[in-house]
TORFIBA-480519 format. One record per residue (C-alpha): residue number from 1; x, y negated, z negated. Coordinates in steps of 0.2 Angstrom, whole numbers, plus 5000, padded with zeros to 4 digits. Layout:
N
k xx yy zz
NUM X Y Z
...
//
This chain:
456
k xx yy zz
1 5102 5021 4907
2 5106 5008 4919
3 5108 4992 4911
4 5105 4980 4926
5 5097 4983 4943
6 5096 4973 4958
7 5079 4973 4969
8 5085 4972 4987
9 5067 4966 4992
10 5053 4953 4989
11 5035 4951 4987
12 5024 4963 4978
13 5035 4978 4979
14 5049 4968 4971
15 5038 4963 4956
16 5033 4982 4954
17 5050 4986 4951
18 5053 4972 4940
19 5039 4977 4930
20 5045 4995 4928
21 5062 4989 4923
22 5056 4977 4910
23 5046 4992 4902
24 5062 5002 4902
25 5072 4988 4895
26 5083 4986 4910
27 5089 4968 4916
28 5085 4964 4934
29 5093 4953 4947
30 5082 4947 4962
31 5087 4940 4978
32 5078 4928 4989
33 5079 4918 5004
34 5077 4900 5005
35 5059 4903 5010
36 5056 4912 4994
37 5063 4899 4983
38 5048 4897 4972
39 5042 4916 4975
40 5036 4925 4960
41 5050 4939 4959
42 5062 4927 4959
43 5055 4919 4944
44 5051 4935 4933
45 5069 4942 4936
46 5082 4940 4924
47 5093 4933 4937
48 5090 4926 4955
49 5103 4923 4969
50 5099 4916 4986
51 5106 4926 4999
52 5102 4916 5015
53 5090 4908 5028
54 5072 4913 5030
55 5075 4925 5044
56 5076 4943 5038
57 5092 4946 5048
58 5100 4933 5039
59 5094 4937 5021
60 5085 4953 5016
61 5093 4963 5030
62 5111 4955 5027
63 5120 4969 5018
64 5136 4959 5015
65 5125 4946 5006
66 5115 4958 4996
67 5130 4968 4991
68 5140 4953 4987
69 5125 4947 4975
70 5126 4964 4967
71 5144 4963 4963
72 5144 4945 4958
73 5129 4949 4946
74 5139 4966 4940
75 5124 4979 4942
76 5124 4996 4940
77 5111 5001 4953
78 5101 4993 4969
79 5083 4997 4971
80 5077 4994 4989
81 5059 4994 4988
82 5052 4998 5005
83 5055 4992 5021
84 5071 4981 5025
85 5086 4991 5020
86 5076 5006 5010
87 5080 5019 5025
88 5096 5012 5029
89 5110 5025 5027
90 5124 5013 5030
91 5118 5001 5017
92 5117 5017 5005
93 5135 5022 5009
94 5141 5003 5006
95 5133 5005 4989
96 5141 5021 4985
97 5158 5014 4991
98 5156 4998 4980
99 5152 5011 4965
100 5134 5004 4965
101 5121 5017 4962
102 5107 5017 4977
103 5090 5021 4971
104 5085 5034 4984
105 5091 5049 4993
106 5109 5053 4998
107 5114 5044 5014
108 5117 5061 5024
109 5100 5067 5019
110 5092 5050 5024
111 5101 5051 5042
112 5094 5068 5044
113 5077 5065 5040
114 5075 5047 5044
115 5080 5049 5063
116 5063 5056 5069
117 5069 5069 5081
118 5082 5075 5070
119 5069 5077 5056
120 5058 5086 5067
121 5071 5099 5071
122 5076 5100 5053
123 5058 5102 5048
124 5057 5117 5060
125 5071 5124 5054
126 5066 5125 5035
127 5049 5131 5040
128 5037 5117 5040
129 5024 5118 5055
130 5028 5106 5070
131 5019 5102 5086
132 5026 5109 5102
133 5038 5096 5110
134 5054 5092 5117
135 5070 5101 5111
136 5079 5085 5105
137 5081 5068 5114
138 5075 5066 5131
139 5088 5064 5143
140 5077 5053 5154
141 5061 5052 5165
142 5063 5067 5173
143 5066 5078 5158
144 5049 5070 5150
145 5040 5074 5165
146 5047 5092 5164
147 5042 5094 5145
148 5025 5087 5147
149 5021 5099 5162
150 5027 5113 5150
151 5017 5109 5135
152 5003 5100 5144
153 4995 5084 5143
154 4991 5073 5135
155 5008 5069 5125
156 5015 5056 5114
157 5032 5048 5117
158 5041 5043 5101
159 5056 5032 5097
160 5070 5043 5087
161 5073 5028 5076
162 5056 5022 5076
163 5042 5018 5064
164 5028 5007 5063
165 5020 5013 5080
166 5035 5003 5089
167 5042 5014 5103
168 5028 5025 5104
169 5016 5028 5119
170 5002 5040 5123
171 5003 5048 5140
172 4988 5057 5148
173 4994 5061 5164
174 5009 5063 5176
175 5005 5046 5185
176 5006 5038 5169
177 5023 5044 5164
178 5034 5033 5173
179 5028 5016 5167
180 5025 5021 5149
181 5041 5030 5147
182 5050 5014 5152
183 5039 5003 5142
184 5042 5014 5126
185 5061 5015 5129
186 5062 4996 5131
187 5052 4993 5117
188 5062 5006 5106
189 5078 4998 5111
190 5073 4981 5106
191 5066 4987 5090
192 5079 4997 5083
193 5093 4995 5094
194 5092 5013 5101
195 5081 5018 5116
196 5082 5037 5112
197 5065 5045 5115
198 5058 5062 5110
199 5040 5069 5114
200 5026 5079 5105
201 5010 5086 5110
202 4997 5075 5107
203 4983 5080 5094
204 4968 5070 5098
205 4958 5061 5084
206 4969 5069 5070
207 4969 5064 5051
208 4984 5058 5044
209 4989 5068 5029
210 5004 5064 5019
211 5013 5073 5002
212 5023 5064 4990
213 5039 5072 4983
214 5051 5070 4970
215 5068 5078 4969
216 5081 5077 4956
217 5100 5078 4957
218 5101 5096 4950
219 5092 5104 4964
220 5074 5103 4958
221 5060 5097 4969
222 5041 5095 4966
223 5027 5088 4975
224 5014 5075 4968
225 4999 5081 4979
226 4993 5072 4996
227 4986 5056 5002
228 4974 5053 5016
229 4980 5037 5028
230 4969 5041 5042
231 4962 5022 5043
232 4975 5014 5054
233 4976 5001 5067
234 4989 5002 5080
235 4998 5015 5069
236 4999 5003 5054
237 4989 5010 5038
238 4974 5000 5031
239 4967 5011 5018
240 4974 5026 5009
241 4966 5038 4996
242 4971 5053 4985
243 4966 5067 4985
244 4962 5069 5003
245 4945 5076 5006
246 4949 5091 5019
247 4963 5097 5008
248 4955 5113 4997
249 4963 5118 4981
250 4970 5132 4990
251 4977 5123 5005
252 4987 5112 4994
253 4995 5125 4984
254 4999 5134 5000
255 5007 5118 5009
256 5015 5112 4992
257 5024 5128 4991
258 5031 5126 5009
259 5035 5108 5006
260 5045 5111 4989
261 5054 5125 4997
262 5059 5115 5013
263 5065 5099 5003
264 5075 5111 4992
265 5084 5118 5007
266 5087 5100 5014
267 5093 5094 4996
268 5082 5080 4995
269 5084 5069 4979
270 5072 5054 4974
271 5056 5050 4980
272 5050 5053 4999
273 5035 5057 5009
274 5032 5070 5021
275 5018 5065 5033
276 5008 5077 5044
277 4994 5077 5057
278 4979 5087 5054
279 4972 5094 5069
280 4952 5098 5071
281 4954 5114 5065
282 4962 5109 5049
283 4980 5114 5052
284 4995 5102 5047
285 5009 5097 5058
286 5024 5088 5052
287 5027 5072 5062
288 5040 5062 5050
289 5047 5059 5033
290 5049 5042 5024
291 5065 5044 5014
292 5059 5030 5002
293 5045 5024 4990
294 5028 5021 5001
295 5017 5006 5001
296 5004 5018 4995
297 5012 5025 4980
298 4999 5018 4968
299 4986 5029 4973
300 4997 5044 4968
301 5001 5035 4952
302 4983 5032 4948
303 4977 5050 4951
304 4993 5059 4943
305 4998 5046 4929
306 5017 5048 4935
307 5025 5030 4936
308 5034 5033 4954
309 5047 5018 4951
310 5052 5023 4934
311 5054 5042 4940
312 5065 5035 4954
313 5076 5026 4942
314 5077 5040 4930
315 5081 5052 4944
316 5095 5040 4950
317 5102 5040 4932
318 5105 5058 4934
319 5090 5064 4923
320 5082 5081 4927
321 5062 5081 4933
322 5059 5093 4918
323 5062 5078 4906
324 5055 5065 4917
325 5039 5076 4919
326 5039 5087 4904
327 5027 5103 4906
328 5023 5098 4924
329 5037 5104 4933
330 5035 5123 4930
331 5018 5121 4940
332 5027 5113 4955
333 5012 5102 4956
334 5005 5088 4945
335 4985 5089 4943
336 4975 5075 4951
337 4963 5066 4939
338 4949 5058 4949
339 4950 5049 4966
340 4960 5033 4970
341 4959 5021 4985
342 4970 5007 4991
343 4967 4993 5002
344 4980 4984 5010
345 4976 4965 5010
346 4985 4956 5024
347 4986 4937 5027
348 4978 4938 5044
349 4962 4935 5053
350 4951 4949 5051
351 4944 4949 5068
352 4960 4944 5079
353 4972 4951 5067
354 4983 4935 5070
355 4995 4931 5055
356 4990 4918 5043
357 5003 4909 5035
358 5002 4893 5023
359 4998 4888 5005
360 4986 4897 4994
361 4974 4884 4988
362 4962 4894 4977
363 4965 4912 4970
364 4954 4925 4960
365 4961 4942 4957
366 4948 4955 4953
367 4949 4966 4936
368 4940 4977 4926
369 4941 4996 4922
370 4949 5006 4936
371 4955 4991 4946
372 4974 4987 4950
373 4980 4974 4959
374 4998 4973 4965
375 5003 4957 4973
376 5016 4942 4973
377 5002 4930 4977
378 4998 4913 4966
379 4988 4899 4967
380 4997 4883 4975
381 5010 4897 4982
382 5016 4898 5000
383 5015 4914 5011
384 5029 4911 5024
385 5028 4916 5042
386 5044 4926 5042
387 5039 4942 5034
388 5026 4956 5034
389 5008 4949 5032
390 5004 4961 5017
391 5001 4950 5003
392 4992 4961 4990
393 4987 4979 4987
394 4970 4982 4978
395 4968 5000 4971
396 4953 5007 4962
397 4951 5023 4953
398 4935 5033 4949
399 4929 5049 4942
400 4926 5055 4961
401 4927 5047 4978
402 4910 5039 4977
403 4915 5030 4961
404 4930 5024 4968
405 4922 5016 4984
406 4908 5008 4973
407 4921 5000 4962
408 4933 4995 4978
409 4917 4987 4985
410 4914 4978 4969
411 4932 4973 4968
412 4933 4966 4987
413 4919 4955 4983
414 4927 4948 4968
415 4944 4945 4977
416 4945 4926 4982
417 4960 4919 4992
418 4958 4903 4999
419 4970 4893 5012
420 4974 4908 5022
421 4964 4920 5031
422 4964 4938 5025
423 4958 4955 5029
424 4947 4956 5016
425 4931 4955 5027
426 4937 4970 5037
427 4940 4980 5021
428 4923 4977 5017
429 4915 4982 5034
430 4926 4998 5032
431 4919 5002 5015
432 4901 5000 5020
433 4904 5011 5036
434 4893 5028 5035
435 4906 5039 5042
436 4919 5032 5030
437 4908 5035 5015
438 4905 5052 5022
439 4923 5055 5024
440 4922 5057 5042
441 4939 5050 5047
442 4953 5051 5060
443 4966 5039 5066
444 4953 5034 5079
445 4941 5028 5066
446 4946 5010 5068
447 4941 5010 5087
448 4924 5006 5081
449 4930 4989 5074
450 4943 4985 5087
451 4937 4994 5103
452 4949 5000 5115
453 4948 4992 5132
454 4943 5002 5146
455 4955 5005 5160
456 4954 4996 5176
//
């Protein structure tokens, strides 16, 4: 087993990895920017090294600085968490060349499944259902017009190297195409360094369903069931839950088998998530794969009992799934127990969604049976303005969805953060909504709280 792991991240996910390592008897190294000098991940790791100024490009995204910190501290492996360098195949290659184990998939698989259009073509080739769309990258506006005419409006233009809704535009007519194509291309180039776009048929008011997979380095793959992530704002997930209400046991078994076969053909290792859109008829269509640990992994942990981070580390150490999850691999699935829900608590105004940085002057974290809080926030701690606004993940588990919702409402009421604005009031509104409680969800659900302006 690894003796020392560097966590190339910050905030709650860095703490999550540190907790797993402590329980496994593995020493940890934290890296931090000058803005995070007093952050909890730097405090609770066995060693901590400053790698640069506050801006991510000069610290958490600075590959030479992160690798230098790993070499200086003589670590065996690097866990990237999510975000930052977690899906950077070049970083994974540098780790390999430095004889440091990257806790994640192989660089070539990251490239294949991390580039959206290549992943779409790969998914099609290994049997995953995909939406009608372009055959590869769009050569330009003219080809976009031709593809849209062939598959029919409305369509969705997406950045090949994209994520988080950037470089993405919904196009409803031929007249809209020129302006929206140009805007998506510019945004993609600014966000990802590449203006490459591809196109898919738009599914109106879909549900967002994703399957969690684990693959070891011996050719074995399993899935851990699905999550629903339909409650989103601007393609950013707000609430996730498992299992997904519209997925029947029979459909889960069917899709699980397809996914396991596909990921086996791809040669996938470590943790990953296959994301789908569900159309109104209940059919799933592949949209992308995240080749890393997901923000919402705790809901899967709560219903399956599988520690995802420990599993990642053990897989990277060369262990087989049959040893990591004894008695479960032969079933190609892990039985879900009860229902879990996660609310992403952001430091932002719940009505304007303006980020809110500053000092936390008062704090009360909820507890009790079936309640979990993953956070790096503490009283008198400072939330810097340089990073993602996520400050905590509140997860509840119940015997069924109704109990998980009731428990979440109680936990939200007892979650107090003073000194900065948070999204807690918004989550309280969502949990009280009749459609949410009944499970009538789609990616357009948040329109009722953030109405779309009518076209002039």
